[in-house]
C-alpha positions as CSV (number, residue, x, y, z in Angstrom):
1,M,0.0,0.0,0.0
2,T,1.4,3.4,-1.0
3,E,1.4,6.4,1.3
4,A,-1.2,8.1,-0.8
5,S,-3.6,5.0,-0.9
6,G,-3.1,4.6,2.9
7,A,-4.1,8.2,3.5
8,A,-7.1,7.8,1.2
9,E,-8.2,4.7,3.1
10,R,-7.8,6.5,6.5
11,A,-9.9,9.4,5.2
12,E,-12.6,7.0,3.9
13,V,-12.9,5.2,7.3
14,R,-13.0,8.4,9.3
15,A,-15.6,9.9,6.9
16,F,-17.8,6.8,7.5
17,W,-18.1,7.2,11.3
18,R,-18.2,11.0,11.2
19,E,-21.1,11.0,8.9
20,L,-22.9,8.8,11.4
21,G,-22.1,11.3,14.2
22,L,-20.0,8.7,16.0
23,P,-16.8,9.4,18.1
24,G,-15.1,6.6,16.3
25,L,-15.4,2.8,15.9
26,V,-15.1,-0.2,18.3
27,D,-13.7,-3.3,16.6
28,V,-14.2,-6.4,18.8
29,H,-12.4,-8.8,16.5
30,T,-8.8,-7.8,15.7
31,H,-5.8,-10.0,16.0
32,F,-2.6,-9.2,17.9
33,M,-0.3,-12.0,19.1
34,P,3.4,-12.8,19.5
35,D,5.3,-12.2,16.3
36,R,6.4,-15.9,15.9
37,V,2.8,-17.0,16.3
38,L,1.4,-14.4,13.9
39,A,4.1,-15.4,11.4
40,K,2.8,-19.0,11.5
41,V,-0.8,-17.7,11.0
42,W,0.2,-15.6,8.0
43,A,2.1,-18.6,6.5
44,Y,-1.0,-20.7,6.8
45,F,-3.1,-18.1,5.0
46,D,-0.3,-17.7,2.4
47,S,-0.5,-21.5,1.7
48,A,-4.3,-21.4,1.4
49,G,-4.4,-24.1,4.1
50,P,-7.3,-26.6,4.4
51,L,-9.3,-24.3,6.7
52,T,-9.3,-21.6,4.1
53,G,-9.1,-23.5,0.8
54,R,-8.7,-20.4,-1.3
55,P,-6.2,-17.5,-1.8
56,W,-6.2,-15.2,1.2
57,P,-3.7,-12.3,0.8
58,I,-3.1,-10.5,4.1
59,A,-4.0,-6.9,3.6
60,Y,-2.1,-5.4,6.6
61,R,1.2,-7.2,6.8
62,Q,2.9,-4.4,8.8
63,D,4.8,-4.7,12.0
64,E,2.9,-4.6,15.3
65,Q,3.3,-0.9,16.1
66,Q,2.3,0.0,12.5
67,R,-0.8,-2.1,12.8
68,V,-1.7,-0.4,16.0
69,D,-1.1,3.0,14.4
70,I,-3.3,2.1,11.4
71,L,-6.3,1.3,13.7
72,R,-5.8,4.5,15.6
73,E,-5.6,6.5,12.3
74,F,-8.8,4.9,11.3
75,G,-10.4,6.2,14.4
76,V,-10.9,2.8,16.2
77,R,-11.4,3.8,19.8
78,A,-11.0,0.3,21.2
79,F,-9.9,-3.1,19.7
80,T,-9.0,-6.6,20.9
81,A,-6.0,-8.9,20.7
82,M,-7.8,-12.1,19.6
83,L,-5.2,-14.8,20.2
84,Y,-5.8,-18.5,20.7
85,P,-3.9,-21.8,21.3
86,H,-4.1,-24.8,19.0
87,K,-2.6,-27.2,21.6
88,P,-2.2,-27.6,25.4
89,A,0.4,-25.7,27.5
90,M,0.1,-22.7,25.2
91,A,-2.8,-20.5,26.6
92,A,-1.1,-19.3,29.8
93,W,1.9,-18.1,27.8
94,L,-0.4,-16.3,25.3
95,N,-2.2,-14.7,28.2
96,S,1.0,-13.4,29.7
97,W,1.9,-11.8,26.3
98,A,-1.5,-10.3,25.9
99,A,-1.4,-8.8,29.4
100,D,1.8,-7.1,28.5
101,F,0.4,-5.9,25.1
102,A,-2.6,-4.4,26.8
103,A,-0.5,-2.7,29.4
104,R,1.5,-0.9,26.7
105,T,-1.5,-0.4,24.4
106,P,-4.3,1.3,26.4
107,D,-6.8,1.3,23.6
108,C,-6.6,-2.5,23.4
109,L,-9.3,-4.3,25.4
110,H,-7.2,-6.7,27.5
111,T,-7.7,-10.1,25.9
112,A,-7.1,-13.7,27.1
113,T,-7.8,-17.2,26.0
114,F,-7.9,-20.8,27.2
115,F,-7.7,-24.5,26.1
116,P,-9.2,-27.6,27.7
117,E,-6.5,-28.7,30.1
118,P,-6.3,-29.4,33.9
119,D,-5.0,-25.9,34.9
120,A,-7.3,-23.9,32.6
121,H,-9.5,-22.6,35.4
122,R,-6.4,-21.4,37.3
123,Y,-4.9,-19.4,34.5
124,V,-8.3,-18.0,33.5
125,A,-8.9,-16.8,37.1
126,A,-5.4,-15.3,37.0
127,A,-6.2,-13.5,33.8
128,L,-9.4,-12.1,35.2
129,E,-7.5,-10.9,38.3
130,R,-5.0,-9.1,36.0
131,G,-7.8,-7.3,34.3
132,A,-8.8,-9.4,31.2
133,R,-11.9,-7.9,29.7
134,V,-12.6,-10.3,26.8
135,F,-11.6,-13.9,26.0
136,K,-11.2,-15.7,22.7
137,S,-12.3,-19.3,22.2
138,H,-11.5,-20.8,18.8
139,I,-13.3,-24.1,18.6
140,Q,-12.4,-24.7,15.0
141,V,-8.6,-24.2,15.3
142,G,-8.4,-25.7,18.8
143,G,-10.4,-28.7,17.7
144,Y,-12.0,-29.0,21.1
145,D,-15.5,-29.5,22.4
146,P,-16.7,-26.5,24.4
147,N,-18.5,-29.0,26.6
148,D,-15.2,-30.7,27.6
149,P,-15.4,-31.2,31.4
150,L,-12.0,-29.5,31.7
151,L,-13.7,-26.3,30.7
152,E,-16.7,-26.5,33.0
153,E,-15.1,-24.4,35.7
154,V,-13.8,-21.9,33.1
155,W,-17.3,-21.3,31.7
156,G,-18.6,-20.8,35.3
157,L,-15.9,-18.2,36.0
158,L,-16.7,-16.3,32.9
159,A,-20.4,-16.5,33.4
160,D,-20.2,-15.3,37.0
161,S,-17.9,-12.4,36.1
162,G,-19.9,-11.4,33.0
163,T,-16.8,-11.3,30.9
164,P,-17.5,-11.5,27.1
165,V,-16.1,-14.4,25.1
166,V,-15.6,-14.1,21.4
167,V,-16.1,-17.7,20.2
168,H,-15.5,-19.0,16.7
169,C,-18.0,-21.8,16.7
170,G,-19.5,-21.7,13.2
171,S,-18.5,-24.2,10.6
172,G,-16.9,-21.7,8.2
173,P,-14.7,-21.5,6.4
174,A,-14.4,-25.3,7.0
175,P,-16.3,-27.5,9.4
176,G,-14.6,-29.0,12.5
177,K,-15.6,-31.9,14.7
178,H,-17.1,-29.5,17.3
179,T,-18.3,-26.6,15.2
180,G,-21.9,-25.7,14.5
181,P,-24.8,-24.6,16.8
182,G,-25.2,-28.0,18.6
183,P,-22.2,-27.9,20.9
184,I,-22.7,-24.2,21.7
185,G,-26.4,-24.7,22.3
186,A,-25.6,-27.4,24.8
187,L,-23.1,-25.1,26.6
188,L,-25.7,-22.3,26.8
189,A,-28.3,-24.6,28.1
190,R,-26.0,-25.1,31.1
191,H,-24.7,-21.6,31.3
192,P,-27.4,-19.3,30.0
193,R,-25.7,-16.2,31.6
194,L,-22.6,-16.5,29.4
195,R,-21.9,-13.4,27.4
196,L,-20.9,-15.1,24.2
197,I,-20.0,-13.1,21.1
198,V,-20.5,-15.5,18.1
199,A,-17.7,-14.7,15.7
200,H,-18.6,-14.2,12.0
201,L,-22.3,-14.3,12.8
202,G,-21.8,-18.1,13.0
203,L,-21.2,-18.5,9.3
204,P,-22.4,-20.4,7.4
205,E,-25.0,-21.5,10.0
206,Y,-26.3,-17.9,10.3
207,T,-30.0,-18.9,10.9
208,D,-29.1,-21.3,13.7
209,F,-27.0,-18.7,15.5
210,L,-29.7,-16.1,15.1
211,D,-32.0,-18.6,16.8
212,L,-29.5,-18.9,19.8
213,A,-29.2,-15.1,20.0
214,E,-33.0,-14.8,20.1
215,R,-33.2,-17.5,22.8
216,Y,-30.5,-16.3,25.1
217,D,-30.4,-12.6,26.1
218,H,-26.6,-12.5,26.6
219,V,-25.6,-13.9,23.3
220,H,-24.1,-11.4,20.9
221,L,-23.1,-11.7,17.2
222,D,-20.1,-10.1,15.5
223,T,-20.0,-9.1,11.9
224,T,-16.5,-10.1,11.1
225,M,-16.0,-10.7,7.4
226,V,-19.7,-11.2,6.8
227,F,-21.4,-9.1,4.1
228,T,-18.1,-8.6,2.3
229,D,-17.7,-9.6,-1.4
230,F,-15.1,-12.1,-0.3
231,T,-17.5,-14.0,2.0
232,E,-20.7,-13.5,0.1
233,L,-19.1,-15.4,-2.8
234,T,-19.1,-18.7,-0.7
235,A,-21.3,-18.1,2.3
236,P,-23.9,-15.4,1.5
237,F,-26.0,-14.2,4.4
238,P,-29.7,-15.2,3.7
239,P,-31.9,-12.1,2.9
240,A,-34.6,-13.6,5.1
241,G,-32.3,-13.1,8.1
242,L,-32.0,-9.4,7.7
243,P,-35.2,-8.4,9.6
244,R,-34.0,-10.7,12.5
245,L,-30.6,-9.0,12.4
246,A,-32.3,-5.6,12.5
247,A,-34.4,-6.7,15.6
248,L,-31.2,-7.8,17.3
249,R,-29.5,-4.4,16.7
250,D,-28.5,-4.0,20.4
251,R,-26.5,-7.3,20.3
252,V,-24.7,-7.1,17.0
253,L,-21.1,-5.9,17.2
254,F,-18.7,-4.7,14.5
255,G,-15.6,-6.9,13.9
256,T,-13.2,-7.2,11.1
257,D,-10.4,-9.8,11.6
258,F,-7.8,-7.1,11.0
259,P,-5.0,-7.5,10.0
260,N,-5.8,-10.9,8.5
261,I,-8.2,-9.8,5.9
262,P,-7.9,-10.1,2.1
263,Y,-9.4,-6.6,1.3
264,G,-9.2,-3.1,2.7
265,Y,-10.7,-2.2,6.0
266,P,-13.3,0.3,4.6
267,H,-14.9,-2.6,2.6
268,A,-16.2,-4.1,5.9
269,L,-18.0,-0.9,6.8
270,H,-19.5,-0.5,3.4
271,G,-20.7,-4.1,3.5
272,L,-22.7,-3.2,6.6
273,A,-24.0,0.1,5.1
274,R,-25.4,-1.6,1.9
275,L,-27.6,-3.8,4.0
276,G,-30.0,-0.8,4.2
277,L,-30.8,-1.3,7.9
278,G,-30.5,2.4,8.7
279,D,-28.1,4.8,10.4
280,G,-29.4,4.0,13.8
281,W,-28.5,0.3,13.3
282,L,-25.1,1.2,12.0
283,R,-24.4,3.5,15.0
284,A,-25.4,0.7,17.4
285,V,-23.3,-1.9,15.6
286,C,-20.2,0.1,14.9
287,H,-19.9,1.8,18.3
288,H,-22.6,2.0,20.8
289,N,-23.2,-1.7,21.6
290,A,-19.5,-2.5,22.2
291,A,-19.0,0.7,24.1
292,R,-21.9,-0.3,26.4
293,L,-20.7,-4.0,26.7
294,F,-17.2,-3.0,27.7
295,G,-18.1,0.1,29.7
296,L,-16.1,2.5,27.5
297,T,-16.1,6.1,28.8
298,P,-17.7,8.5,26.2
299,P,-15.0,10.7,24.7
300,A,-15.3,14.5,25.1
301,P,-17.0,16.0,22.1
302,V,-14.6,17.6,19.6
303,P,-15.8,20.7,17.8
304,P,-15.8,20.1,14.1
305,A,-13.3,23.0,13.5
306,L,-10.8,21.2,15.7
307,T,-11.2,17.7,14.3
308,P,-7.9,16.5,12.9
309,P,-7.8,16.1,9.1
310,G,-8.5,12.6,7.8
C-alpha cells in the first residue's frame, strides 16, 4: 500500500463514522499476538491451508506498532488482541503476552484465551485478576468440544464475572468436529448467563445462531468478514435473516479480523451500510453496543473545526 492510498483509506474510514455522528469505531475482532505465532498464522493463509481453501492475501502485513497506528488512524477507539492456542500448554503463555500488550496499548481491550487442560481454570482466574476484559475461544482451530469437562469451571468463572467471550463456533470456512450450533447450544443450556459473542455471525449457520441469540439474552453476534464480497461469494447471508438482524440491533457488534483480511478495512464498513438497515443500526453496531458492553467512557466532544484532518 502506498502512502497516498493509505491516506485515502484512512480518510474513507473516518468519513464513514463521522457522517454517522460517532466518536469513532469499536472493533471487537482484531488479532494481535506474539510475532512468531502471527508469522505462522500468516504462513497458513499464504499457503491457502485446508481451513481456508482459497487464496487469502493478508492486507495489513505491517509490524505490530504500525498495525496499532493504522487502527488509531482509522479512528478505532478500542480493539482486541484475539489470540488462541491450538494445543495444550500454550494458553497461559499467550495470556502473559496479551497482558503485557494491553499494558502498553491502552486502547486494546485486555484479551485472554484458554484451552481444555487441567490448569485452565487457574490461569483463566489469574487473567481475570490481571484485568482481562474479553476472552477468545477458537473451537475450529483448537479442535475441542466447548463442553469438555476440563472447561466447565472456566465457563462458570466467565459467566459469573460477566466477561464477554468471542467464540469461533460456526463451521466456516471449513467445518470442524465440534463446530456448529449444537455444541454451543448445549453449553448455553447449562450456562445461559454466558456473554458469548459469536464470531462471523456463526457463518455459514447464520440462521441457527440467530436462533440462539433470540433464545439467550446475553448472546451477541459479531459481523467479522460477513457481508463482504469475499464472504458473500461462498457463504452469503440469507436475505430472510436481515429483519431478524435488525431486531437484534443491540447485540450485534462490529468486527473485522484485522489485519488478517484479504481486502481493505473500509470494505467491511461499506458491506454493513449496503444492508440498508439504517443509520441507527449502524451506530449501534459500529460503536454503541460494544461501548456499552465494555463500559467505554464516552469521549469528550470535539468541535468540528478542531477535528484533525482525515
